[in-house]
C-alpha positions, -999 to 999 in steps of 0.1 A, spaced: 240 -285 -638 226 -286 -678 193 -261 -689 162 -275 -692 144 -282 -724 119 -252 -733 117 -256 -769 88 -283 -763 68 -248 -748 81 -227 -778 63 -249 -804 31 -249 -785 32 -211 -786 40 -212 -824 8 -237 -827 -13 -217 -808 -5 -184 -826 -12 -203 -862 -44 -217 -848 -58 -181 -832 -44 -162 -860 -65 -182 -885 -100 -181 -868 -91 -141 -863 -85 -137 -894 -119 -152 -903 -138 -134 -872 -120 -104 -894 -137 -114 -927 -171 -126 -913 -176 -89 -896 -156 -65 -914 -147 -50 -880 -117 -34 -882 -113 -41 -840 -114 -77 -852 -82 -71 -881 -65 -54 -853 -65 -87 -837 -58 -106 -866 -26 -82 -868 -17 -90 -835 -19 -123 -841 9 -125 -873 29 -109 -843 23 -135 -821 37 -164 -849 67 -144 -859 76 -142 -821 68 -179 -812 91 -184 -844 115 -162 -833 115 -176 -796 121 -210 -807 153 -199 -821 169 -182 -794 155 -210 -775 175 -234 -793 210 -211 -790 203 -209 -756 203 -245 -746 236 -250 -762 264 -264 -739 293 -238 -730 323 -238 -753 357 -223 -761 342 -191 -772 309 -190 -751 327 -199 -720 297 -190 -694 270 -206 -722 247 -188 -742 218 -180 -725 219 -147 -728 203 -150 -769 171 -152 -747 170 -114 -740 174 -110 -778 135 -130 -782 125 -104 -756 135 -78 -774 123 -83 -807 89 -91 -795 87 -57 -774 95 -42 -812 68 -67 -828 45 -51 -802 51 -12 -810 48 -21 -850 19 -44 -843 1 -13 -823 9 9 -849 -4 -10 -876 -34 -10 -855 -38 25 -853 -28 29 -890 -60 4 -899 -84 21 -873 -75 63 -887 -96 57 -924 -124 37 -901 -126 62 -880 -130 90 -908 -155 68 -928 -176 45 -902 -191 10 -916 -216 -14 -902 -207 -46 -891 -219 -84 -901 -228 -114 -890 -213 -107 -857 -227 -131 -835 -209 -157 -854 -176 -134 -854 -180 -132 -818 -180 -170 -808 -151 -176 -831 -128 -145 -817 -143 -154 -781 -129 -196 -788 -96 -177 -799 -89 -157 -767 -99 -189 -746 -69 -207 -766 -46 -176 -761 -53 -173 -727 -44 -211 -718 -8 -214 -739 -5 -181 -715 -9 -196 -682 11 -224 -695 39 -203 -707 40 -185 -676 42 -212 -652 72 -223 -673 92 -191 -675 87 -187 -636 97 -218 -630 128 -222 -653 136 -183 -649 130 -177 -688 123 -147 -698 120 -158 -734 84 -179 -720 78 -154 -696 74 -123 -728 59 -150 -747 34 -153 -721 23 -113 -712 23 -109 -748 -6 -139 -751 -26 -123 -721 -20 -93 -738 -33 -102 -770 -65 -119 -746 -73 -82 -730 -71 -72 -766 -94 -93 -774 -118 -84 -747 -116 -50 -750 -123 -54 -791 -159 -76 -781 -169 -55 -753 -167 -28 -784 -183 -47 -808 -209 -59 -786 -216 -16 -776 -214 -14 -814 -240 -37 -818 -263 -20 -791 -254 16 -798 -255 20 -835 -222 39 -826 -203 27 -857 -172 48 -848 -166 29 -815 -152 -1 -832 -121 23 -846 -119 41 -811 -116 9 -791 -94 -5 -816 -69 25 -811 -74 24 -773 -62 -11 -776 -32 0 -800 -19 22 -775 -21 0 -744 -1 -28 -756 26 -3 -763 31 -3 -723 37 -44 -724 65 -38 -753 81 -14 -735 85 -34 -704 97 -61 -729 123 -38 -742 130 -29 -706 141 -61 -696 160 -71 -726 184 -43 -723 187 -46 -686 195 -82 -692 222 -75 -720 238 -49 -699 245 -68 -666 217 -57 -645 221 -73 -604 197 -99 -593 173 -88 -578 165 -73 -542 148 -107 -526 179 -128 -542 205 -100 -528 189 -102 -494 194 -137 -496 229 -139 -506 238 -111 -480 225 -129 -451 240 -167 -462 273 -141 -461 262 -124 -426 255 -161 -412 292 -170 -421 308 -141 -409 291 -148 -379 300 -181 -374 330 -186 -387 350 -154 -386 353 -144 -417 348 -114 -439 335 -109 -476 337 -82 -503 335 -72 -539 300 -85 -537 287 -88 -580 260 -105 -592 243 -103 -629 218 -126 -651 220 -144 -684 187 -153 -694 179 -188 -669 206 -187 -655 225 -163 -627 260 -155 -619 274 -145 -583 312 -136 -577 326 -122 -546 357 -122 -526 361 -144 -492 386 -129 -466 395 -155 -440 421 -158 -414 457 -159 -428 470 -187 -405 444 -208 -421 458 -233 -442 446 -239 -476 427 -267 -473 407 -252 -440 398 -222 -465 394 -244 -493 361 -264 -477 344 -235 -459 345 -217 -497 327 -249 -514 306 -253 -485 295 -214 -488 290 -215 -523 271 -248 -522 250 -231 -499 242 -199 -520 235 -220 -551 208 -242 -532 191 -211 -523 195 -192 -555 180 -211 -581 201 -212 -616 229 -195 -601 266 -205 -603 290 -186 -577 324 -180 -579 347 -171 -547 383 -160 -542 398 -168 -510 422 -138 -498 438 -134 -464 417 -109 -442 450 -89 -433 461 -84 -475 464 -47 -482 446 -57 -518 412 -66 -491 410 -32 -487 407 -16 -522 369 -26 -526 
């Protein structure tokens, strides 16, 4: 089964990132708000992350070859890992720009127009994030999910900043502007950490999720009851949108090769039908063979 073409989603993310970067930069120059500046800085990260996502999705879409027999889908984890690191850098940049304004608060300018532009940018990010998140879950793409969560984080960042600027205008406490920028920076660090953790898990061949493992074990148990077979050495891992499942199928030693192979094909097909994007590889052994007791 060929991998879905996810690159149009990456191009959509790049276009949205460039547009929102331009809008937020304009809002900063209008208002002179360090909160707006921090929002614009995060949009620079969006552009870099979306470009990285396009590059990695292009690599991940390549078919398996002699040097990469299991395909190139693990490239997606590099994208989400870089995006997590970029979020950390954005948070540090936001704090760095906010501290001088915290020590020397300054009034804001043209707040109404700046807020309208920032709201438009946030609406664009929110719409694109929902599209990417839906596609990421549908195609099991950690790259699209990472980009979607990053954009959603950007939206909540913007909401916090807009509320902060509103509070500054209402109270006249200009120190609120940098304080809210710092609070937002600390919050988005959590998102960066989550993305880095998932990327490391993928590169370290973490097992499939518990619900997916339960589904696999349920199917195997059903075949045990119906055909008197057993299984052991169940192993799973995920590489981007692809999932790999392997196990030993223990059958009656008196069965013919044809009979064992037919049941093996049937069982593998049943699992692949329930675990989307999976590739199942099983090994048939006679149930009484000494090697079957080593697992």
